[in-house]
Phi, psi and omega in degrees: 000136182268128179240167180295341180292338181284347182236111181279158177303323180297317178295323179296318180293324178296319178295321179295321180294318179297320179294321179295319179296318180297318180294318178299320177297319178297317179299315181299317179297318181294318180292324179295325180273350186288158177209159178264111180286163181096168183287143171277134184282136173230136181299138178297152179292149178279158177302141183278337183281147176248027182220152175256011178105177185291346182279000180300133182288134182295339180275355178283137179260097183292136177091351180280143179288151178267130178294132178303328176262057187298333182295342179290343176295341178279355171058042179237106177301328179295317178295319178303316180295322178298314182296316179298322177296317179297319180296331180277325193246354187293124176295325181295321178289323177296322178295316179296323179293319179295321177297323177295313178300319180298314183292324177295318179292325176295322178293320178295320178295319180295330180291348178296344181293340180283353181248152177295147175267127182240126180231147176231153181208154176218134179225147177228114185239142169252122192224143171245123183237148178230137179298341182298333179294339179256008180079022181243161178267158178142169182273151177287155179224151178243132183207166174256148179226122179247130183230127175239124186215159174223147181225145178235133178224147181212129178268117179283115184276068188297320183251010173079015180297319179292320178298319178293325179296316177292323176300320177296318179295320178294322177294324176295323176295322176297320178300318179294324179296316180285331173296321174299318178299320178296319178295319178299312182293318180295321180296310181298319179295318181292323178296312179297317181296316180293322179295320178293316179300315179299317179295319179295316179293326177297318177296319178297317180298319178296315180294318179293328176298316177295320180296314180299320178297314180294318181290330174296317177295320178298316180298319180294320178296315180294323178296320178295319179294325179293321178293329178277357178083016180257000179216150181281151178297329179296328179294319178294320180296321178297319178295321178296319180296315180294321178297317179296320180295319181286332172295320176297317179297322178296314179298321180294318179297318179294320179295319180291325176297316179296322179295320178296322178293322176296318178297319178300317178303315180297315180296329181273359181076027180254153174275155182295333179292346179287350180089176182291137178287160176284110185241153183285145170287162183297326181294337181280341183270123184252148175268124179293152180294326177212165182214148183277150176222122180290151177288157178305323179292333177277332187300319184289347175255358184250333183270125182296331180290325176291318177295326176296318177295324177294319177295324175297323176295319177298316180297317179296323177296317179294325180295331174297318177296320178299314181292326178291316180296331180295340180275352186251164181298152176237147183235131176237137175253129182226151175203145176220157182212138181189187180216145178223134180211158177276355178228134181297326181290338181261012186297333181271002181292141183299330185296336183263007183278149177215155176203161175205149179205145178161162179271159171226140182241129176238127180234129177291131180250309178217119180236019178066026180082002184297316182289320180298310182285337172297320177291320177299319179295320178295321178294321176294323176297323177294318177298321178295317180297323177296316179293320179297318179297315181298318180294321179297319178296315180298320179295321179296315177298321179296318182297317178296316180299316180296319181293323176296317177297320179295319179293327176295317177291322179301321180297319179291317179295318180297320178295317179295319179294321178296318178296318179296320179295317180297317180294317180293322179293319177295318178299323179293318179296320178295322179295321178297318179296315181294325178294316179295331178276356180078017183274337177227159181282160180300321183294329177288322177295322177298321180298320178293323178295319177298317179299321179293321178293325177293320177296325177295321177297317179297320179292319179296318179296321180294318180293316180298318180295319179295319177296317180294322178292327176294318175300317178300325178291316178302316180293318180297330179275003178098354176059025181064024187296326181301318176289323180295333183295341178294329181259338182237165182300000000 
């Protein structure tokens, strides 16, 4: 009969050490032979062309980097303050930042699989046992059992499934980082765009107010002449129709101005009850003499949405490895050590000690096709991610090309509007001189003033459109976000 006296504590510890050495040797061999199944990710090639087509604006400086604070090129301190307020208070940006923090912590949590898991436990039980439960005779006994134990477990990543899983989590964190960049870029662009729209509508509203005032005076003069028999009733009706149309235009301009102010409040994280934000007038916003445009090969490394799609491609590639490794055997190494005694004071006695150590291998044999089709689904996901990335790149190139074409047309429209404004302003000044000299009637001078105000509306609309298209170009080029990332997440 074997008793505890036959095995000394020293021999037990020696056996444990020998088992530990054997297990460590086995782990080393397995890791040396291990590999990560599935495709290794490689960044997609950049576009080979260095042109956006014939519509590129000649004032654009191709290849120049975009300043992260690109809105400062508009030379408006009021706009600068709006953007900074939005970056501090925007709920959408705060949400994107929290999502980024969440994904980073998930990636850190997932990396814990590379370390052994160590658990400890202690239990104290009061138990009544009877030999009858084992089919034996004898009296029942009541006793206490105290158990103190520790366990170590380690998953041997023989085929790289765990590595691919962590790779997927890190790629997901990259996606969240670039999603934050997209939110940052979209917020700054929307603030600038809304501020410009508000300034343009405010200028239009002011001009229409002057037009309505002049046309009201014209209508009154014509009505008086009609009553005196010096003008036809149809002339008065035409004046009434034009006045009504311009009143409608004035109301529409005011409504659009109010909508732009409401949008600004939302972008800045303000409630509508806070009132209209302090926004720049159109005259404060300047058009730069030239502006930078990144090359197509730079664009795919500068736009956060393209980088987000690239991270999605990386994540899909890693998921193929995860699904492939799930079809292969897995190895776990486990060991535990502890002591159990019927008395708490005797818990450290050698007789109550126990331990175990050894590997376990699990191999999938039949899963009803779940693992096979899981891998097929991951491969389809990778193909989708490749197509999504390609589409994102094409859309980015299209947006830059469209904005360059729009700015080229804006320059022509702006020049024509400026010429029309100069001519109308000169005509108005000449009419004022002739009116004071008594050479033309007041109503004719008013008509010249109305024409000048309409030209002013056209020039304001042209400038606002050019500014908005310039903002669109900065956003389409990535807004210098890659450089901004050094200071922000």
